[in-house]
C-alpha positions as CSV (number, residue, x, y, z in Angstrom):
1,M,-9.5,-12.7,-3.9
2,K,-9.0,-8.4,-5.1
3,K,-5.2,-8.3,-5.6
4,I,-4.3,-5.0,-3.7
5,C,-0.3,-3.5,-3.2
6,F,0.7,-1.2,-0.5
7,V,2.4,1.7,-2.2
8,L,4.5,2.5,0.6
9,T,8.5,2.4,-1.0
10,V,9.5,5.1,-4.0
11,S,12.1,5.1,-6.2
12,T,14.9,8.9,-4.8
13,G,16.4,8.3,-8.3
14,I,19.2,6.3,-8.3
15,N,17.8,3.8,-5.9
16,Y,14.4,3.0,-3.6
17,G,14.0,3.4,-0.3
18,S,11.0,3.4,2.3
19,I,8.8,6.8,2.4
20,F,8.8,6.0,6.2
21,A,11.8,7.4,7.7
22,A,11.7,5.1,10.9
23,P,13.7,1.5,11.4
24,T,10.6,0.5,13.2
25,I,8.2,1.1,9.8
26,K,10.7,-0.3,7.5
27,N,10.0,-3.9,7.1
28,H,6.4,-4.2,6.5
29,D,5.9,-8.4,7.4
30,D,3.3,-8.0,9.7
31,L,1.6,-4.9,7.1
32,K,1.4,-8.2,4.6
33,D,0.3,-10.7,7.3
34,Y,-2.4,-9.2,9.1
35,F,-4.0,-8.6,5.4
36,S,-3.2,-11.3,3.6
37,K,-6.3,-13.1,5.7
38,D,-8.8,-10.9,2.9
39,Y,-6.4,-10.0,0.1
40,D,-3.7,-11.3,-2.2
41,V,-1.4,-8.8,-1.3
42,S,1.9,-7.1,-1.8
43,I,4.3,-4.8,-0.8
44,N,6.9,-4.5,-3.4
45,Y,5.1,-2.2,-6.0
46,I,8.0,-2.4,-8.5
47,K,8.4,-5.7,-8.9
48,D,4.8,-6.5,-8.5
49,K,2.9,-3.1,-10.5
50,D,1.8,-6.4,-13.0
51,N,0.4,-8.7,-10.4
52,V,-1.4,-6.5,-8.2
53,D,-5.5,-4.6,-9.2
54,Y,-5.6,-2.5,-7.2
55,L,-2.9,0.8,-5.0
56,V,-3.1,1.5,-1.6
57,V,-1.1,4.6,-1.0
58,P,-0.7,6.6,2.4
59,K,-1.9,10.2,1.9
60,P,0.3,12.5,1.2
61,Y,2.5,10.5,-0.5
62,P,5.6,12.0,-3.6
63,P,4.8,11.3,-6.9
64,F,5.3,8.7,-8.5
65,E,4.3,6.7,-11.7
66,N,1.5,4.9,-11.4
67,E,2.4,2.8,-15.0
68,N,-0.2,0.6,-15.6
69,Y,-3.3,2.6,-14.4
70,L,-4.5,1.2,-11.6
71,P,-7.8,2.1,-8.7
72,I,-5.8,3.8,-6.4
73,I,-7.0,3.6,-2.7
74,E,-6.2,6.2,-0.7
75,I,-5.4,5.7,2.9
76,P,-4.0,8.0,5.8
77,A,-0.3,8.1,5.7
78,I,-1.0,8.9,9.7
79,L,-3.0,4.9,9.8
80,F,0.9,3.7,8.5
81,M,2.8,5.3,11.1
82,K,0.5,4.5,13.7
83,K,0.2,1.1,12.1
84,D,-3.7,0.7,12.4
85,Y,-4.3,-1.4,10.8
86,G,-7.3,-1.9,11.4
87,K,-8.2,1.7,10.5
88,I,-6.4,0.8,7.2
89,K,-8.9,-2.4,6.8
90,T,-11.6,-0.8,7.3
91,L,-11.0,2.0,5.1
92,V,-9.8,-0.7,1.6
93,D,-13.0,-2.7,3.0
94,D,-15.3,0.0,2.1
95,Y,-13.2,1.3,-0.6
96,F,-14.4,-2.6,-2.3
97,S,-17.9,-2.2,-1.2
98,K,-18.4,1.1,-2.3
99,N,-17.0,0.2,-6.3
100,S,-18.2,-2.8,-7.0
């Protein structure tokens, strides 16, 4: 099973925070649950960066250090804000079908 990590948290220099300002978007358990049927999913890049194979990153996204040089799957950030997990999954699946 492919190990993917949704990079939804960034370093602010002092601490870490969600890239989304709205409180309703800060809890990503529903995102993890949706994708867990098909992928080994992480939503904590800081903790799991050494245990995943691919990064799923909203675009645009603040710069971050991809310390392990993992492949990045860019997804329009608006899909995360709309919680359009079906479309996100289609784009992730398309990435893997084109790069397998």
